C-alpha positions as CSV (number, residue, x, y, z in Angstrom):
1,M,60.6,121.7,156.5
2,S,63.4,119.9,154.7
3,E,65.4,123.1,153.8
4,E,67.6,124.5,156.4
5,I,66.9,128.1,157.7
6,D,69.9,130.1,159.1
7,L,69.4,133.2,161.3
8,R,72.0,135.9,161.2
9,E,72.4,139.7,161.8
10,A,71.3,141.8,158.9
11,S,73.8,143.9,157.0
12,T,73.2,147.0,154.8
13,L,73.4,144.6,151.8
14,D,70.2,142.9,153.0
15,S,68.2,146.2,153.0
16,Q,66.7,145.7,149.5
17,E,65.7,142.1,150.1
18,I,64.2,143.1,153.4
19,A,62.2,146.0,151.9
20,V,60.9,143.7,149.1
21,L,59.9,141.1,151.5
22,F,58.1,143.6,153.7
23,E,56.1,145.0,150.7
24,E,55.1,141.5,149.3
25,T,54.2,140.1,152.8
26,R,52.0,143.1,153.7
27,R,50.4,143.2,150.2
28,I,49.5,139.4,150.5
29,N,48.8,139.2,154.2
30,L,47.4,142.6,154.9
31,P,45.5,143.7,151.8
32,Y,43.4,146.1,153.7
33,L,46.2,148.3,154.5
34,P,46.8,151.4,152.2
35,E,50.0,151.7,150.4
36,L,51.6,154.7,151.9
37,H,55.1,154.5,150.7
38,N,56.8,153.7,147.4
39,A,59.6,151.0,147.0
40,Q,62.4,153.6,147.2
41,E,60.9,155.1,150.5
42,D,60.7,151.5,152.0
43,L,64.3,150.8,151.0
44,E,65.5,154.1,152.6
45,Y,63.4,153.2,155.7
46,F,64.8,149.6,156.0
47,S,68.4,150.8,155.3
48,K,68.1,153.1,158.3
49,T,66.4,150.3,160.3
50,V,69.3,148.0,159.6
51,E,71.8,150.7,160.7
52,N,70.0,151.7,163.9
53,E,68.2,148.6,165.2
54,N,68.9,144.9,165.8
55,V,67.8,143.2,162.6
56,I,67.9,139.5,162.3
57,V,67.2,137.8,158.9
58,A,66.2,134.2,158.4
59,Q,67.8,132.9,155.3
60,S,67.2,129.8,153.1
61,G,70.1,129.3,150.7
62,D,70.9,132.7,149.5
63,K,67.3,134.1,149.9
64,V,66.0,136.1,152.9
65,V,62.8,134.5,153.9
66,G,62.0,136.5,157.1
67,F,63.2,139.2,159.3
68,C,62.6,140.9,162.6
69,S,63.8,144.1,164.1
70,Y,64.0,145.1,167.8
71,K,65.3,148.0,169.9
72,D,64.8,149.1,173.4
73,N,62.3,146.3,174.2
74,W,60.2,146.9,171.3
75,L,59.7,144.4,168.5
76,N,59.2,146.8,165.6
77,H,58.9,144.3,162.7
78,L,58.4,140.6,162.3
79,Y,57.8,139.4,158.6
80,V,58.0,136.0,157.1
81,S,57.6,135.3,153.4
82,P,54.1,133.8,152.9
83,E,55.5,130.6,151.4
84,Y,57.6,130.1,154.8
85,Q,54.8,130.8,157.2
86,G,53.7,128.1,159.5
87,K,57.2,126.5,159.2
88,G,58.9,127.8,162.4
89,V,60.6,130.8,160.8
90,G,58.6,133.4,162.7
91,T,59.0,131.5,165.9
92,A,62.8,131.2,165.4
93,L,63.0,135.0,164.8
94,L,60.9,135.8,167.7
95,N,62.9,133.5,170.0
96,D,66.1,135.2,169.0
97,A,64.6,138.6,169.9
98,K,63.5,137.1,173.2
99,T,66.9,136.0,174.1
100,H,68.2,139.6,173.8
101,N,65.3,141.3,175.8
102,S,63.6,140.7,179.2
103,E,60.6,142.3,177.9
104,L,59.2,142.9,174.4
105,R,56.2,145.2,173.3
106,L,54.7,145.3,169.9
107,W,51.9,146.8,167.8
108,V,49.7,144.7,165.7
109,F,46.7,145.5,163.6
110,Q,43.5,144.2,165.1
111,K,42.5,142.7,161.8
112,N,45.8,140.7,161.7
113,T,44.3,137.8,163.7
114,K,46.8,135.2,162.5
115,A,49.7,137.4,163.9
116,I,47.6,138.1,167.1
117,D,47.2,134.2,167.6
118,F,50.9,133.7,166.9
119,Y,52.0,136.2,169.5
120,K,49.5,134.8,172.1
121,R,50.9,131.2,171.6
122,N,54.3,132.8,172.2
123,G,53.5,134.3,175.5
124,F,52.3,137.9,174.6
125,E,49.4,139.5,176.6
126,L,47.2,142.3,175.4
127,L,47.8,145.7,177.0
128,L,45.6,148.1,175.1
129,T,43.7,148.7,171.8
130,T,43.2,151.8,169.8
131,D,40.9,153.2,167.1
132,G,43.9,153.5,164.7
133,L,44.0,157.3,164.6
134,G,47.6,157.2,166.1
135,N,49.1,155.2,163.3
136,E,49.8,156.3,159.7
137,E,47.5,153.6,158.3
138,H,44.6,154.7,160.5
139,E,43.7,151.1,161.1
140,P,42.7,149.9,164.7
141,D,45.6,148.2,166.4
142,A,46.6,146.7,169.7
143,Q,49.7,146.7,171.9
144,Y,50.9,143.4,173.3
145,V,53.7,142.6,175.8
146,W,55.8,139.7,176.7
147,Y,57.9,139.4,179.9
148,Q,60.7,136.9,180.5
149,A,59.8,134.4,183.1
150,N,61.8,134.7,186.3
151,S,64.1,131.8,186.9
């Protein structure tokens, strides 16, 4: 990729761009998911996420092209704009989260095979699968975990 991507901590000023990126990426990459929240609810959610979690954004020029959030050994979100997927942005965000955690757990929808392959390539192992009744989308999901290798 010829353009430079910078990683930085998100600020509350990024909340709108993060919410829009989240909505667009889910709509394009996960079209089987129901839309459960409107744009205002997503903005409120991500504003609180930026305040209460570690949120890192990937930026190209003045545009946020990806973000991840983590807290207490949980990777809660990792989204990359479809036009930047496959260009190392997700790996850079994930590696940043790994440097701040000795273990990371995450949930991923079972149908999201591209994400599952990505996480497996990056050292995550399957812990369990569910029928989806425990998540608000009611979509079967899986929990994965990564442990930092002992030196």
